[in-house]
Structures are given as C-alpha cells and as structure tokens.
C-alpha positions in Angstrom: -13.6 -21.5 52.9 -10.7 -19.2 53.8 -9.5 -18.6 50.2 -13.5 -18.1 48.8 -13.9 -15.5 51.7 -10.8 -13.6 50.8 -11.8 -13.6 46.9 -15.6 -12.0 48.2 -13.7 -9.3 49.5 -11.5 -8.7 46.5 -14.7 -8.8 44.1 -16.6 -6.3 47.0 -13.6 -4.1 46.2 -13.6 -4.5 42.5 -17.1 -3.8 42.2 -17.3 -1.0 44.6 -14.5 0.7 43.0 -12.3 1.2 46.0 -8.7 1.0 46.7 -7.5 -2.5 48.3 -9.2 -2.3 51.6 -7.1 -5.4 52.5 -3.6 -4.0 52.3 -1.5 -4.8 55.4 1.9 -3.7 53.8 2.6 -2.3 50.8 0.4 0.2 49.5 -1.4 -0.8 46.1 -0.9 0.8 42.9 -3.7 3.3 41.8 -7.1 1.9 40.3 -8.3 3.9 37.7 -9.2 4.0 34.0 -6.8 2.9 31.1 -7.8 5.7 28.8 -5.0 4.6 25.8 -5.5 6.2 22.8 -4.6 3.5 20.5 -7.4 1.1 22.4 -9.8 3.7 22.3 -9.3 4.5 18.6 -9.3 0.9 17.5 -12.8 0.4 19.5 -14.3 3.5 17.7 -13.1 2.6 13.9 -14.8 -0.9 15.0 -17.7 0.6 16.1 -18.3 3.4 13.6 -17.2 0.9 10.5 -19.8 -1.5 11.5 -22.4 0.6 12.1 -22.0 2.8 8.8 -21.8 -0.8 6.8 -24.9 -2.4 8.7 -26.7 0.7 7.9 -25.9 1.0 4.0 -26.8 -3.0 4.0 -30.0 -2.3 5.6 -31.1 0.7 3.1 -29.6 -0.9 0.0 -31.0 -4.7 0.5 -34.2 -3.8 2.4 -35.9 -6.9 3.7 -32.9 -9.0 2.9 -31.3 -8.9 5.8 -27.8 -10.0 5.6 -27.2 -8.9 9.2 -29.9 -9.6 11.6 -30.9 -7.2 14.8 -29.6 -9.7 17.2 -26.4 -10.6 15.1 -25.9 -6.6 15.6 -26.5 -7.0 19.5 -23.9 -9.6 19.7 -21.1 -7.2 18.0 -22.1 -4.6 20.0 -21.9 -6.6 23.1 -18.7 -8.0 22.2 -17.0 -4.3 21.4 -18.4 -3.7 24.9 -16.8 -6.4 26.6 -13.6 -5.1 25.1 -13.9 -1.8 26.4 -14.9 -3.2 29.9 -11.7 -5.7 30.2 -9.2 -3.0 28.2 -10.5 0.2 29.5 -12.2 0.2 32.8 -10.1 -0.4 36.1 -10.3 -4.3 35.5 -7.1 -3.5 33.3 -5.6 -2.1 36.1 -6.4 -4.6 38.5 -5.4 -7.4 36.5 -1.9 -6.3 36.4 -2.2 -6.8 40.4 -3.9 -9.7 40.4 -3.1 -12.9 38.7 -6.8 -14.4 38.9 -8.3 -11.1 37.6 -5.8 -11.3 34.8 -7.2 -14.7 33.7 -10.4 -13.0 33.6 -9.3 -10.4 31.0 -7.8 -13.0 28.9 -10.8 -15.5 28.8 -13.1 -12.5 28.3 -10.9 -11.7 25.1 -10.8 -15.2 24.2 -14.2 -17.1 25.0 -16.4 -14.0 25.3 -15.7 -11.1 23.3 -14.2 -12.9 20.1 -17.0 -15.0 19.3 -19.6 -12.2 20.0 -17.7 -10.4 17.3 -17.7 -13.2 15.4 -21.4 -13.3 15.2 -22.0 -9.8 14.0 -20.3 -10.7 10.6 -18.1 -7.9 10.6 -16.1 -8.8 7.3 -19.4 -7.8 5.3 -20.2 -4.7 7.2 -16.7 -3.3 6.9 -16.6 -4.0 3.6 -20.0 -2.3 2.7 -18.6 0.6 5.0 -17.3 1.7 1.7 -19.6 2.9 -1.3 -19.9 1.4 -4.5 -16.3 2.1 -5.7 -14.4 1.7 -2.7 -15.8 -1.7 -2.4 -14.8 -2.8 -6.1 -11.4 -1.4 -5.4 -11.3 -3.3 -2.3 -12.3 -6.5 -4.5 -9.4 -5.4 -6.9 -7.1 -5.0 -4.4 -8.1 -8.5 -2.6 -8.2 -10.2 -5.9 -4.6 -8.6 -7.3 -2.6 -8.9 -3.9 -3.5 -12.4 -3.6 -5.2 -11.9 0.0 -7.9 -14.7 -0.8 -5.4 -17.3 -1.0 -3.3 -16.0 1.9 -6.3 -15.6 4.1 -7.6 -19.1 2.8 -4.0 -20.7 3.7 -3.9 -18.9 7.3 -7.4 -20.2 8.1 -6.8 -23.8 7.5 -8.4 -25.5 10.5 -5.4 -27.3 12.0 -3.3 -24.0 11.4 -5.9 -22.2 13.4 -5.9 -24.7 15.9 -2.3 -24.6 16.4 -2.1 -20.8 16.8 -5.0 -20.7 18.9 -4.1 -23.7 21.3 -0.1 -22.4 21.3 -0.6 -18.5 22.3 -2.9 -19.6 25.0 -0.6 -22.1 26.2 3.1 -20.1 25.7 1.7 -17.0 27.0 0.5 -18.5 29.9 4.3 -20.1 30.7 5.8 -18.1 33.7 8.5 -16.6 31.7 6.6 -15.1 28.6 3.6 -14.0 30.8 6.0 -11.9 33.4 7.7 -10.4 30.6 4.6 -9.3 29.1 3.8 -7.8 32.5 7.0 -5.9 32.2 7.2 -4.5 29.0 3.8 -2.9 27.7 4.6 -3.2 24.2 5.2 -7.0 24.5 1.7 -7.0 26.9 0.0 -5.5 23.7 1.3 -8.0 21.4 0.1 -11.0 23.6 -3.3 -9.4 24.1 -3.4 -9.0 20.1 -2.1 -12.5 19.8 -5.1 -13.9 22.0 -7.7 -11.8 19.8 -6.8 -12.7 16.7 -6.3 -16.1 17.0 -9.7 -16.3 18.9 -11.6 -14.7 16.1 -9.7 -16.9 13.5 -11.0 -20.1 16.2 -14.2 -18.8 16.5 -15.1 -17.9 13.2 -14.3 -21.6 12.1 -16.7 -22.8 14.9 -19.5 -20.4 14.1 -19.1 -20.1 10.6 -21.4 -17.2 9.8 -20.7 -16.4 6.3 -20.7 -19.1 3.4 -19.6 -22.9 3.5 -18.4 -24.3 6.7 -14.7 -25.4 6.7 -15.5 -28.2 9.1 -18.8 -30.3 9.3 -20.5 -30.1 12.7 -18.9 -33.2 13.7 -15.5 -32.3 13.1 -15.9 -29.0 14.7 -17.2 -30.8 17.9 -13.8 -32.5 18.1 -12.0 -28.9 16.8 -13.4 -27.6 20.0 -13.3 -30.7 22.4 -9.6 -30.8 21.7 -8.7 -27.3 22.2 -10.7 -27.3 25.2 -8.8 -30.1 27.1 -5.3 -28.4 25.9 -6.4 -25.1 26.9 -7.8 -26.7 30.2 -4.3 -28.0 31.2 -2.5 -25.3 32.1 -5.2 -24.2 34.6 -5.4 -27.6 36.1 -1.3 -27.3 36.5 -1.6 -23.8 38.0 -4.0 -24.6 40.4 -2.4 -27.8 41.6 0.8 -26.2 41.9 2.3 -26.7 45.2 4.3 -23.5 45.1 4.3 -20.2 43.6 5.3 -19.8 40.2 4.2 -16.1 39.2 6.2 -13.8 41.8 5.9 -10.7 39.6 2.4 -10.6 41.5 4.1 -10.7 44.9 3.3 -6.9 45.4 -0.3 -6.9 44.4 -1.2 -10.1 46.2 0.1 -8.7 49.5 -1.9 -5.2 49.0 -5.1 -7.1 48.5 -4.3 -9.7 51.3 -3.8 -12.5 49.6 -0.9 -14.8 49.3 0.8 -15.6 45.9 -0.3 -18.9 46.0 -3.8 -18.2 46.9 -4.0 -15.7 43.7 -2.3 -18.6 41.6 -4.6 -21.2 42.8 -7.4 -18.9 42.2 -6.2 -17.9 38.7 -5.8 -21.8 37.8 -9.9 -22.6 39.1 -10.9 -19.6 36.5 -8.7 -21.0 33.7 -10.2 -24.6 34.3 -13.8 -24.4 35.3 -15.4 -21.0 33.8 -13.3 -21.5 30.6 -14.4 -25.1 30.3 -18.1 -24.1 30.7 -17.8 -22.0 27.8 -16.4 -24.8 25.7 -19.1 -27.1 26.9 -21.6 -24.8 25.9 -19.9 -24.1 22.3 -19.7 -28.5 22.0 -23.8 -28.7 23.1 -24.4 -26.0 20.4 -22.5 -27.9 17.9 -24.2 -30.9 18.8 -27.6 -29.6 18.3 -26.7 -28.1 15.0 -25.4 -31.2 14.1 -28.5 -33.1 15.0 -30.6 -30.3 13.0 -28.7 -30.6 10.0 -29.0 -34.6 10.1 -32.6 -34.0 10.4 -32.8 -31.9 7.2 -30.9 -34.3 5.2 -32.5 -37.6 6.6 -35.9 -38.6 4.9 -39.0 -38.5 7.2 -39.0 -41.3 10.0 -41.4 -43.7 8.0 -43.0 -45.7 11.0 -44.4 -49.4 10.5 -47.7 -48.4 9.3 -46.3 -46.3 6.2 -44.9 -49.1 3.8 -48.7 -51.0 4.3 -50.3 -47.7 3.5 -48.1 -47.1 0.3 -48.8 -50.5 -1.1 -52.3 -49.6 -0.7 -52.2 -46.2 -2.3 -49.6 -47.5 -5.2 -52.3 -47.6 -7.9 -52.9 -43.8 -6.9 -49.6 -43.0 -6.4 -48.8 -44.7 -10.0 -51.9 -42.9 -11.6 -50.2 -39.5 -11.5 -46.7 -40.5 -12.9 -47.6 -38.7 -16.2 -48.0 -35.5 -14.7 -45.6 -32.4 -15.0 -43.4 -32.8 -12.1 -41.2 -29.4 -12.9 -43.7 -26.7 -11.4 -42.7 -25.6 -8.0 -44.3 -22.8 -5.6 -41.2 -20.9 -7.0 -41.3 -21.4 -10.8 -40.8 -23.7 -13.5 -38.0 -25.7 -12.9 -38.0 -27.4 -16.4 -38.0 -24.0 -17.9 -35.7 -22.9 -15.8 -32.8 -25.6 -16.9 -33.6 -24.2 -20.5 -32.8 -20.7 -19.6 -29.8 -21.7 -18.0 -28.7 -23.0 -21.2 -29.9 -20.3 -22.8 -28.2 -17.6 -20.9 -24.7 -19.6 -21.1 -24.2 -20.2 -17.3 -22.3 -23.2 -17.8 -19.6 -21.1 -19.2 -18.8 -19.9 -15.7 -20.4 -22.9 -13.3 -20.5 -26.4 -13.1 -24.1 -27.4 -12.9 -25.6 -30.8 -12.7 -28.1 -31.8 -15.1 -27.2 -29.0 -17.6 -25.1 -29.9 -21.1 -21.7 -28.7 -21.1 -21.8 -26.6 -17.6 -18.5 -27.2 -16.6 -17.0 -23.7 -16.1 -14.6 -23.1 -13.6 -15.0 -19.3 -13.5 -17.6 -19.3 -10.8 -18.6 -21.6 -7.8 -20.1 -25.2 -8.9 -23.9 -25.5 -8.2 -24.3 -28.8 -6.9 -26.2 -29.2 -3.9 -27.4 -25.3 -4.3 -30.5 -26.4 -2.6 -28.9 -27.4 0.7 -26.5 -24.3 1.4 -26.7 -21.8 3.6 -25.8 -18.8 2.2 -25.9 -17.6 -0.9 -22.6 -15.6 -2.1 -21.6 -16.1 1.2 -24.0 -13.1 2.1 -27.6 -13.9 1.6 -29.6 -16.4 3.5 -30.8 -19.4 1.2 -34.5 -18.7 0.6 -36.3 -18.0 -2.3 -36.7 -14.5 -2.3 -32.9 -14.1 -1.8 -31.9 -16.2 -4.3 -34.2 -14.4 -7.0 -32.9 -11.2 -5.8 -29.2 -12.6 -6.0 -30.1 -13.8 -10.0 -31.3 -10.8 -10.6 -29.0 -7.9 -9.3 -25.6 -9.9 -8.4 -23.7 -6.6 -8.7 -26.1 -4.8 -5.8 -25.1 -7.6 -3.7 -21.4 -7.8 -4.2 -20.1 -5.0 -6.4 -17.0 -6.3 -8.7 -17.8 -9.7 -8.5 -17.3 -11.8 -11.3 -20.9 -12.7 -11.9 -22.6 -10.4 -14.3 -25.8 -8.8 -14.3 -27.9 -10.8 -17.1 -31.1 -8.4 -17.1 -33.4 -11.4 -16.1 -36.9 -10.9 -15.6 -38.9 -11.6 -12.5 -40.7 -14.9 -14.2 -36.9 -16.3 -15.5 -35.5 -15.4 -12.2 -38.0 -17.4 -10.3 -37.8 -20.5 -13.0 -33.9 -20.1 -12.7 -34.1 -20.5 -8.7 -36.6 -23.4 -9.1 -34.3 -25.6 -10.8 -31.4 -24.4 -8.6 -33.2 -25.7 -5.7 -33.7 -28.9 -7.5 -29.8 -29.6 -6.6 -29.9 -31.2 -3.5 
C-alpha cells in the first residue's frame, strides 16, 4: 500500500508537469521537452511522407481504398505516441525513474510499433513518389536484391529471436546502465526496440499480402514471445536487492527507494506488457476462427441430409444447365480468355493448359486470398481494376497492361474466383 501511495504521488507530479515534490535530499534534474532535431526530423519525414502517399493513392485509385481511414488513424496515433514518449517530459523522467523508463520501452515495443504497422506505411511511402520515382524504386529494389534480403531478414524464426533477444539483452543491468550513460548507445537501444518491434508486429498483423504464418502458428509466435518477454519483468520485480544503482539519484529526488522503483518497473514489464500480448492472442484466435468458418462448408444439421434426399430429383434435373455463369462474369469464357492472352506464360494457373509460367506468382486459390498484388483488397471490383490497369496500381511491376475490356476482365475475374 505504501508503494502504491508513492506511485500515485509520482504520477500526480508527472501529470502536473511539476518538479518532483517528494525530494528529500538531492535536487532532481530539470524536467522539460526533449527537442532533439534528429528525432523531430524523423517524425516529420514519417508524417509528411505517409500523408503524401496516402493522398496520392486516394486520388489515383478513387474508391479502391488501399489504405482505409482507420488505418491512417492508427498510423497517426502511432506517430503521436512516439512523439509523446521520445519528446515530451516523459523522456526526461525516464532517465530518472526506472519504472517510467519501462513505460517508455513498452510504448515503443507494444503500442507505437503495432499501430504503425496497421497503417500499411510501406505502401504509403512508395506512393509518396511520382510514377517515375516508383519505377526507379522498383528497379533499385530488384536490382540490388533488396527483396531477397528483406525476405531473409523477415524469416519468422529470425524475427522472433531478434525481438525477444533485443528486449532481454537491453534489460540486463550492464547494457541498460551503459545506454543511460551514453546518449549514442541509448539511441541505438531505442532503434533496436522500434525496428525489431516493427518486424515482429508485421508478421503478427500482416497488413499486406499473404500471411507468413497462419493464425494458429502466429498464436504460438506471440505466446512464446510473451512468456520470454515477461520473464525479465518477473525477475526484476521479485529480486531481493537493487540491480540498477544508476537510478539512485532520481529515485531519491522522487522519494522512492531503489528497490521500490525496481519493483514498480518489474510490475510494469510483467503485467501491462502481458495484457497487450493477451489481447493480441485473443485477436489472432478470433481471426483463426473466422478463417475456419470461411473455409468450412456450412454446418449441416440432422434434417439437411433427409431434405437433400427429398430434393434429389429436382437437383438432378438441373445438372445439364451451364454452371459457368456467376454474378461477376462468365467463368468458362474467362478460362478461354486466359488461354488466348497467354497468361500461362507468366503464371501457373490450375485448369488452364500449359499454364506453368514462373514469372509471376501462382494463381492457385486466388479466390481465397485476402489481397491482390499486396495492395488491393480481394473483392471483384478491385480484381477487375487490377486486370485492366495493373501498371496504375504498381508502376513498373512485371504484369503488363493487356488492354482488357470491362467485359473480358469480368469474365477472367469470374474464372479466377473459381480457384478455391
């Protein structure tokens, strides 16, 4: 109870922006805003680049929302959180109090990073360039082998090791206190947290393209990270003696003992951090169930087999009807169009003769995919738009504009949606 009262007084001092009112011995360092030019410049570039790309996407693709309003809001909230924890007085207090420093770290790892990932920043930054600029970026990306390098770095095992390793190593007393003594090392520490967290949450949320891990495996990915990340907090909270003497002056100024501050820091790492992981696992579980419902045939109750037997003559009576029509277009004609346009020279396409090309991705299960070209939601209107104007969506990509009419694109889309 005594510790909670101390905590309440400290929080009151932080919210009020006052100097430490609990000082008994040494005078506390001044609390002010950290107007660090590199941080401010980075945040400004991140905000302006994203805004420019999102605006261009909205103008160019009109109603085909690649980045939705809620995703823009998530990205803006993530940037605002970075500003608060790195520029506001919280940054100054974090150097004095261990538990506030842990709040700052968790905000970088478990709040700002997933919010930024939700905003699909890679797409927005690409579209911040004009058409020529996007083509240059595409050529450089392919020519320098950046795609292969990023693919290797984003391997799920490596990302898990980097994320958990950075969290654990930087919270050992030695590296942690060394970072507080050296501003350059402190910057590297924060960059390690933010970059590895962006990698980690990109795999968990997967805002664009195919998932690297299905939802069941991602639950294990997050749960194991939660267990390993919670371990340092538990050990710090339960330690019988102070492990971080560097905070001695700051704790004295705020009226806390080293051990009290350390216990608060461990609790912050252990409990609030664990709640974020629990929420992530719950969301993944719901998405997993939702995916299972989409893939599972409709549940048949006991009466349905009997009803099917009763209707069997009627069902058989319609067997000779043309089943190639769909609300989108004529799938049978779409298959013929795919053959005539030579799409099989670039793609492997089930049901199309000699369609075994390796230039583009295979089109099996196209009807189940979430995104088209990693950008557009996989809905019929977006599929038709992509088939007719692929270079408008991703300038410089390997798929040429084939000059399909609206009717032809509808029929090709109808066939692609039969690939389940």
